[in-house]
SETIBA-160959 format. One record per residue (C-alpha): residue in three letters; x, y, z. Coordinates in steps of 0.001 Angstrom, whole numbers, padded with zeros to 6 digits, always signed. Layout:
BEGIN
alaXYZ;...
//
This chain:
BEGIN
unk-019908-000288-039819;unk-016386+000781-039305;unk-013772-001630-039976;unk-012611-003686-036911;unk-009004-003351-035779;unk-006895-004822-032983;unk-004029-002810-031496;unk-002060-005474-030053;unk-002253-008095-032668;unk-000598-007906-036041;unk-003738-009198-038051;unk-006346-006517-038195;unk-009652-007526-036374;unk-011995-005574-034191;unk-012845-005948-030524;unk-015936-003578-029736;unk-016846-003644-026265;unk-018690-000884-023994;unk-016199-001468-021294;unk-013167+000409-020675;unk-010009-001429-019368;unk-008313+001621-017731;unk-008182+000853-014002;unk-009966+003620-012200;unk-009343+006289-014865;unk-010173+008386-017687;unk-009745+011714-019437;unk-012274+014327-020627;unk-012313+013745-024391;unk-014508+016606-025263;unk-017033+016496-028090;unk-016757+013612-030534;unk-020174+012659-032059;unk-023769+012158-031300;unk-023276+008633-030382;unk-020687+008794-027841;unk-022988+011140-025697;unk-025165+008202-024574;unk-022718+005847-022833;unk-023216+005001-019308;unk-020382+005090-016764;unk-021963+001965-015118;unk-021529+000051-018380;unk-018077+001203-018785;unk-017127-000339-015595;unk-019279-003433-015474;unk-018226-004913-018743;unk-014747-005614-017351;unk-015705-005767-013855;unk-013467-002637-013218;unk-014469-000549-010451;unk-013604+003125-009901;unk-012028+002299-006568;unk-009724-000579-007884;unk-006203-000470-006541;unk-003120+000190-008810;unk-000103-001888-007952;unk+003161-000631-006714;unk+004901+002108-008834;unk+007011+005071-008169;unk+008619+007824-010090;unk+012081+006770-010559;unk+014905+009296-009546;unk+018189+009458-010716;unk+019343+011807-007928;unk+022400+010639-005781;unk+021917+010364-002041;unk+023190+013450-000131;unk+026308+012300+001674;unk+025836+014956+004252;unk+022652+013517+005382;unk+023519+010626+007920;unk+020585+008603+009404;unk+021928+005704+011346;unk+018889+005393+013714;unk+019207+002316+015789;unk+016201-000047+015726;unk+014243-000393+018911;unk+012226-003414+019877;unk+009255-004398+017868;unk+005929-003514+019252;unk+005531-007103+020657;unk+008699-006800+022595;unk+010979-008643+020303;unk+014630-007389+020042;unk+015364-005504+016980;unk+018745-004813+015291;unk+021142-002052+016119;unk+021662+000796+013626;unk+025399+001414+013546;unk+025561-002473+014195;unk+026225-004881+011351;unk+024136-008080+011994;unk+026754-010905+012515;unk+025281-013982+011610;unk+007948-007371-002081;unk+003276-006942-005532;unk+003586-007606-009219;unk+000881-007360-011886;unk+000138-010027-014580;unk+000940-008749-017971;unk-002158-008326-019944;unk-002068-008299-023770;unk-004416-005408-024402;unk-006584-004759-027401;unk-008238-001799-028979;unk-011230-000670-027160;unk-014312+000607-028917;unk-014757+003749-030793;unk-017514+006053-029566;unk-019330+005403-032809;unk-019765+001914-031900;unk-022199+002501-029088;unk-025944+003453-029920;unk-027270+006898-028554;unk-028969+007062-025155;unk-032278+008942-024329;unk-031927+012405-023441;unk-030896+013086-019745;unk-033365+013706-016849;unk-032732+017296-016918;unk-035000+017330-019986;unk-033104+019876-021991;unk-033636+019047-025806;unk-030503+018209-027595;unk-028675+017727-024513;unk-027366+014263-023153;unk-025277+012892-020365;unk-021923+011644-021320;unk-018937+010261-019448;unk-016011+012552-019053;unk-012512+011416-018492;unk-010668+013096-015810;unk-006873+012659-015682;unk-005185+012477-012176;unk-004057+015938-011404;unk-000965+014970-009341;unk+001110+011992-008054;unk-000062+012996-004441;unk-003607+011794-005060;unk-003324+008939-002543;unk-006257+007594-000543;unk-006032+008836+003149;unk-005244+005636+005379;unk-007768+004637+007804;unk-008286+001324+009638;unk-006552-001525+008111;unk-003722-000684+005806;unk-005074-003013+003187;unk-006697+000008+001666;unk-003371+001584+000896;unk-003464+002772-002623;unk-000868+004595-004834;unk-002128+007045-007610;unk-005035+005934-009463;unk-007365+007599-012153;unk-010701+008634-011189;unk-013746+008189-013395;unk-016207+010834-013304;unk-019386+011756-015145;unk-020555+015326-016121;unk-023277+016649-018256;unk-022432+017726-021992;unk-022762+021235-022959;unk-025189+020647-025913;unk-024543+022827-029069;unk-021401+024226-027525;unk-019948+020804-027113;unk-020607+020219-030720;unk-019442+023560-032017;unk-016449+022176-033842;unk-014349+018820-034518;unk-010844+018616-033299;unk-008748+015898-034984;unk-006140+014262-032963;unk-003232+012179-034112;unk-000390+010503-032229;unk+002715+008607-033453;unk+003856+006057-030949;unk+007514+004712-030928;unk+008469+001983-028512;unk+011997+000948-028026;unk+013155-001946-025825;unk+016517-002429-024317;unk+016122-006076-023631;unk+014672-009170-025132;unk+010823-010041-024474;unk+009505-006960-023547;unk+005656-006953-023473;unk+004090-003561-024646;unk+000427-002959-025590;unk-002094-000228-025835;unk-005600-000046-024606;unk-007709+002565-026158;unk-010872+004275-024694;unk-011190+006838-027353;unk-009527+006771-030858;unk-008483+004158-033205;unk-005756+002906-035351;unk-004683+005025-038071;unk-005519+003277-041514;unk-002692+000958-042679;unk-001151+000480-039283;unk-001095-002930-037853;unk-000280-002150-034175;unk+002429-003290-032043;unk+004021-006858-031635;unk+003236-008777-028678;unk+006843-008832-027709;unk+009873-006767-028598;unk+013365-007999-029100;unk+016480-006256-027744;unk+016905-002766-029404;unk+013764-003341-031357;unk+011949-000218-032404;unk+008176-000606-032897;unk+006062+002152-034481;unk+002231+002661-034874;unk-000273+005554-035078;unk-003628+006446-033692;unk-006415+008985-034786;unk-009577+010291-033310;unk-012123+012773-034346;unk-011845+014316-030846;unk-009440+013122-028380;unk-007245+010166-028087;unk-007453+008475-024551;unk-005849+005161-023316;unk-003417+003316-021439;unk+000068+001699-021943;unk+000608-001708-020484;unk+004468-002567-020167;unk+005886-005626-018750;unk+003291-005936-016056;unk+003705-002530-014711;unk+000866-000388-013624;unk-001192+000875-016433;unk+000286+004216-017772;unk-002606+006696-018830;unk-002186+009137-021552;unk-004395+011495-023587;unk-003906+013494-026958;unk-005917+016673-027191;unk-008081+016235-024029;unk-009671+018968-022017;unk-008157+019632-018617;unk-010128+019391-015462;unk-011740+022457-014220;unk-009779+024338-011630;unk-011051+025078-008095;unk-012442+028572-009319;unk-013505+027682-012760;unk-016971+027841-013787;unk-017630+024146-014487;unk-018425+022672-017758;unk-018259+025932-019755;unk-014700+026682-018369;unk-013634+023192-019326;unk-014975+023414-022842;unk-013196+026985-023553;unk-009900+025566-022156;unk-007086+024728-024496;unk-006704+021035-025161;unk-003640+019378-023769;unk-001576+016307-024195;unk-000364+014396-021031;unk+001212+011107-019899;unk+000538+009649-016283;unk-000860+012644-014933;unk-002564+015904-016200;unk-000010+018495-017219;unk+002741+016101-017417;unk+004457+015424-020688;unk+007243+013019-019221;unk+006793+010013-016790;unk+009392+007674-015576;unk+007913+004632-013652;unk+009771+001701-012214;unk+008265-001712-011439;unk+009482-004911-010107;unk+007958-008119-008733;unk+007266-008650-005084;unk+010247-011183-004538;unk+012958-008411-004437;unk+015638-009005-001649;unk+017705-006510+000102;unk+021130-007277-000170;unk+024338-005782+001610;unk+024252-001956+001999;unk+021830-000449-000446;unk+021789-003199-002848;unk+018855-005288-003859;unk+018534-008538-005792;unk+015645-009240-008285;unk+014281-008051-011718;unk+012670-004767-012532;unk+011885-002527-015461;unk+011826+001141-015973;unk+009445+002810-018585;unk+010149+006272-019692;unk+007419+007864-021550;unk+007294+011428-023281;unk+004737+013041-025326;unk+004971+016216-027406;unk+002314+019091-027787;unk-000080+019700-030558;unk-002986+017808-032196;unk-000330+015912-034210;unk+001664+014598-031381;unk+004887+012360-031004;unk+004889+009749-028073;unk+008190+007809-027301;unk+008358+004881-024857;unk+011770+003463-023769;unk+011773+000223-021806;unk+014795-000822-019901;unk+015965-002962-016982;unk+016034-001228-013612;unk+019543-000278-012210;unk+020700-001279-008651;unk+019600+001956-007081;unk+016229+001872-008795;unk+015715-001847-007501;unk+016796-000712-003886;unk+014172+001989-004221;unk+011522-000459-005300;unk+012443-002795-002559;unk+012235+000063+000082;unk+008720+000767-001282;unk+007674-002867-000726;unk+009245-002596+002771;unk+007387+000602+003616;unk+004160-000768+002415;unk+004396-003776+004484;unk+005310-001792+007504;unk+002122+000352+006969;unk+000012-002798+006879;unk+001648-004294+010121;unk+001389-000849+011873;unk+004297-001378+014205;unk+005469+001828+015514;unk+009231+001312+015503;unk+009351-000665+012432;unk+007124+002103+010325;unk+009334+004953+011568;unk+012501+003118+010714;unk+011276+002161+007160;unk+009996+005978+006658;unk+013694+007030+007652;unk+015009+004606+004910;unk+012454+005634+002403;unk+013754+009161+002484;unk+017294+008059+002108;unk+016387+005924-000956;unk+014384+008632-002599;unk+011030+006934-002506;unk+008089+008768-003898;unk+007273+011824-001353;unk+003579+011151-001523;unk+003906+007557-000265;unk+006193+008837+002538;unk+003580+011404+003578;unk+000888+008718+003571;unk+003088+006468+005700;unk+003638+009470+008059;unk+000011+009835+008372;unk-000286+005988+009523;unk+002430+006646+011969;unk+000601+009438+013561;unk-002381+007175+014003;unk-000335+004702+016119;unk+000576+005280+019640;unk+004010+004397+020760;unk+003713+001568+023439;unk+004951+002666+026823;unk+007467-000162+026721;unk+009285+001180+023807;unk+010628+004521+025344;unk+011866+005669+028625;unk+009409+008301+029985;unk+010570+011515+031739;unk+009676+009934+035129;unk+011604+006961+034621;unk+014658+009051+033407;unk+014633+011232+036357;unk+014496+008290+038748;unk+016992+005848+037131;unk+019373+008260+035444;unk+020731+010012+038538;unk+024607+010497+039197;unk+024226+009281+042670;unk+023357+005734+041451;unk+026663+005635+039546;unk+028759+002526+040503;unk+032390+001786+040289;unk+033264-001819+041581;unk+036719-002241+043244;unk+039347-004255+041729;unk+037956-004201+038219;unk+041098-002749+036129;unk+042388-005872+034549;unk+041091-007555+031443;unk+039924-011087+031299;unk+040840-013119+028295;unk+039032-016380+027414;unk+040983-018249+024669;unk+039188-020371+022027;unk+038133-023695+023876;unk+038470-025765+020674;unk+042297-025511+020335;unk+044990-023692+022127;unk+046798-023088+018811;unk+043671-021572+017409;unk+044755-018477+015250;unk+042003-016518+017116;unk+044325-016575+020371;unk+046938-014650+018521;unk+045283-011464+019557;unk+044911-009923+015973;unk+044506-011249+012629;unk+046280-008624+010503;unk+048855-005952+010951;unk+047467-002503+011816;unk+044636-003622+014006;unk+043962-001061+016914;unk+041707-001364+019811;unk+042547+000724+022892;unk+040823+001988+026144;unk+042351+005103+027501;unk+041400+006681+030662;unk+040638+010628+031353;unk+039686+011405+027814;unk+036524+013025+028771;unk+038498+015529+030966;unk+040970+016226+028142;unk+038041+016791+025680;unk+036081+019173+027857;unk+039033+021179+029052;unk+038078+024781+028974;unk+034302+023947+028550;unk+033375+022050+031807;unk+033417+024008+035103;unk+036540+023256+037253;unk+034426+022992+040342;unk+033280+019278+039561;unk+034525+016196+037247;unk+033987+016713+033485;unk+032443+013369+033171;unk+029892+014000+035983;unk+028943+017300+034415;unk+028441+015983+031099;unk+026383+013117+032425;unk+023947+015480+034248;unk+023746+017723+031254;unk+022748+014884+028835;unk+020217+013638+031354;unk+018768+017145+031608;unk+018552+017496+027694;unk+016782+014141+027504;unk+014097+015365+030084;unk+013449+018327+027946;unk+013218+016556+024829;unk+009645+015221+023935;unk+008871+011868+025654;unk+009773+008961+023139;unk+012966+010643+022098;unk+014625+008252+024492;unk+013546+004903+022774;unk+014205+001284+023337;unk+016739-000263+020984;unk+017620-003936+021869;unk+018724-004191+025500;unk+019213-000260+025912;unk+017829+003195+025047;unk+018900+005694+022597;unk+018559+009563+022676;unk+017598+010978+019261;unk+015166+013500+017787;unk+011705+012348+016831;unk+012871+011157+013386;unk+015582+009131+015020;unk+018265+010819+012834;unk+021666+010368+014446;unk+023566+012920+012302;unk+025805+015314+014273;unk+023710+018221+013577;unk+020584+016403+014446;unk+021917+015073+017779;unk+023226+018561+018608;unk+019919+020203+017714;unk+017986+017922+020132;unk+020433+018653+022982;unk+020043+022388+022378;unk+016099+022154+021953;unk+015457+023782+025228;unk+018492+026226+025425;unk+020749+027041+022489;unk+023474+027414+024944;unk+022939+024217+026890;unk+025727+022358+028665;unk+024779+019256+026790;unk+025248+021076+023458;unk+028730+022427+024447;unk+029807+019399+025799;unk+028896+017428+022583;unk+030402+020064+020403;unk+033629+019757+022308;unk+033750+015843+022074;unk+033327+016120+018323;unk+036052+018729+018032;unk+038579+016767+020237;unk+038020+013618+018284;unk+038531+015105+015014;unk+041662+016792+016117;unk+043086+013913+018185;unk+042375+011114+015648;unk+042351+013145+012240;unk+038816+011938+011541;unk+035586+013444+010559;unk+032675+012678+012765;unk+029703+011475+010608;unk+027240+010133+013300;unk+026646+010113+016975;unk+024909+007577+019046;unk+023800+008229+022677;unk+023396+004878+024452;unk+021590+005101+027849;unk+022124+002003+030135;unk+019787+002222+033182;unk+021108-000768+035343;unk+023037-004040+035263;unk+020249-005626+033093;unk+020880-003309+030135;unk+023143-004624+027399;unk+024380-003971+023814;unk+024447-007186+021751;unk+027534-008361+019863;unk+028064-006616+016606;unk+030365-004849+014226;unk+029891-001207+013390;unk+028708-000576+010045;unk+031450+001132+008048;unk+030241+000999+004523;unk+027823-000297+001886;unk+029338-003781+001895;unk+028058-004433+005455;unk+024205-005534+005833;unk+022240-004070+008628;unk+018868-005380+009660;unk+015604-004925+007835;unk+014962-001639+009837;unk+018564-000393+009583;unk+018577+003241+008853;unk+022491+003700+008372;unk+023665+005786+005380;unk+026417+003327+004779;unk+029032+006024+004347;unk+032600+004814+004261;unk+034106+005167+007691;unk+037463+004261+009295;unk+036947+004057+013017;unk+034706+004628+016229;unk+035499+006434+019352;unk+033232+005756+022277;unk+033218+007883+025476;unk+031914+006452+028751;unk+030165+008365+031367;unk+028807+006974+034493;unk+029005+003402+036007;unk+031873+001037+035134;unk+030871-001646+032751;unk+032602-004582+030950;unk+032948-004616+027085;unk+033101-007928+025391;unk+035197-008245+022219;unk+035329-011399+020337;unk+037332-012531+017339;unk+035236-013866+014464;unk+035910-016033+011528;unk+033299-015128+008859;unk+033885-014179+005225;unk+034952-010544+006254;unk+037372-011526+008872;unk+040956-012384+008242;unk+040902-015138+010962;unk+040874-018683+010127;unk+038749-020913+012297;unk+040631-023921+013882;unk+037849-026255+013092;unk+034092-026575+013007;unk+034000-026066+016876;unk+036025-022903+016817;unk+034604-020587+019393;unk+036932-017673+019019;unk+038804-015791+021677;unk+036774-013591+024209;unk+038052-010572+025765;unk+036499-008602+028789;unk+037630-005016+029006;unk+036540-002584+031696;unk+035536+000792+030771;unk+035204+003467+033462;unk+033697+006815+033471;unk+035610+009339+031533;unk+037446+006803+029528;unk+037270+006427+025695;unk+037636+003206+023638;unk+039001+003695+020225;unk+039065+000808+017346;unk+039777+001126+013662;unk+038395-000627+010666;unk+040699-003527+010466;unk+039969-004521+013908;unk+036291-003876+013107;unk+036460-006407+010349;unk+037930-009158+012560;unk+036067-008632+015824;unk+032690-007958+017352;unk+032130-005816+020569;unk+029309-005414+022745;unk+028261-004815+026510;unk+026787-007886+028261;unk+024474-007669+031176;unk+026033-007972+034608;unk+025122-010269+037393;unk+026100-007776+040111;unk+024087-004616+040778;unk+025012-001595+038580;unk+024074+001965+038216;unk+023432+003996+035202;unk+025719+004782+032364;unk+025693+006809+029129;unk+028128+005983+026229;unk+028704+008603+023306;unk+029735+006744+020266;unk+031225+008705+017462;unk+031380+007015+014116;unk+034261+008493+012050;unk+035228+008868+008344;
//
């Protein structure tokens, strides 16, 4: 009997089992010896109760790419599928799956299993033997159907194929790998589970835990191939193979082609020699902006070529952006399970921004396509044509002055001063649309009326669902709810590249950038159908330090102001002082209510406020008691 050895323990001893602990996976080891040919794939799974369809825990390939600042997704959140109001995208709200670490031990060498009888094919000297197939790519995801409880990330499939008799035993290929593990923090748990191969003589394996900056080394050998998995700090198992035969291609001639192919080394996936995997527990919390709080690890693994290979593993703590990516994966998986259209669409947008694994985003997209958007979550073309008519526009008489309601708790409350710091600006200026569209809008009708009708016409040309419910109003975007200026202009020009809506929007952007010296980074088109519509109190999100809702898709670019053009019916905008940690106002007491100001905005006017004012105040559009017609507001977020 061969000496018994344990990989994870320092004291040598053997653990011989016919089971293989790799979750759902294996790699073709090629010929080893006569005894290995008789193992049954059923016993390989049954000994450890591991099924070929077992689900891997959350993982993703970490990316160090920075977010492209030219992409701005500030899609506002619509209502949930149950009708509950959801957060606003440009608005700041004013007010996670872990694996248990396993200490793995060396699994049996093929020599430890007795030979099986010949296969049913009856060919003398030929037996059935299990073959190990490495996953071919990270995109090997299960297609979602029914409940999302079946959502799976890349796994490894166990397959069985007949051996090739004398050809398979036509030579012996010896494989050897030197494994070096480096930990950048204390207490890292690293272990190896082998399906094929054994410890090199004189090696004692890896310690159960590694100290900070500790470097542990060990070596493995095999008469054929070395196949196993790495287990690191509870992360999903990382499969690896040394001198394994690649999987047959779609045009290959089966087993003969596989045997004649050159043996390869891989880690995580076939034909991949480098792998970066991030892992975190399920209790990650999304903080302000793109931050996330919690603990996570990143495992970087590389393997060299040849039959005497070097494999290096580096274990470190996850960085902030990596934690944010992991938190976003958890949020995306949760949205896939809940199958709420608006929430899932928002999480897909956020996942793209945070560089989540493309294969998982594609799977979420397939789930989204299987969900029908409820009729209550968008404004149909029929409703648009009926409700958003210019002849319904209203402008009540005597509504030119502002109404100020001081703090009721104290007349001397600092909130009643009007501003909390020097440099605050909040103005409403009339006839700004006429100035902006000079030379663009025709002279035979008012510029605000022309642009209003052009935007409604563009909304009717866009696919149904592009005017979707967000809080108490509707937003016009493309299908992905991208509110970057280019995305908004594209949807306005979808039916006609020279459409009036496209010309008008380009003119507003150009005028704003020249008038205020800003660069427009996002456009939000708000559709108010009647007096019942509203826009809740909020701050606009001007940077990563502000926190949006769980479905907020803002890009968190640093902004300096907002210009909002009003088209259609007159409405009141409510501005209110606020005394939270971001504001410079000091509350007059526990009952401080702040100062409220109701400002009328009429068709053709523009409201502008800057970052200091935005920090110290909230703004919104409350519903009205009196009857009111339709209104469109064009909000430009500026940097």
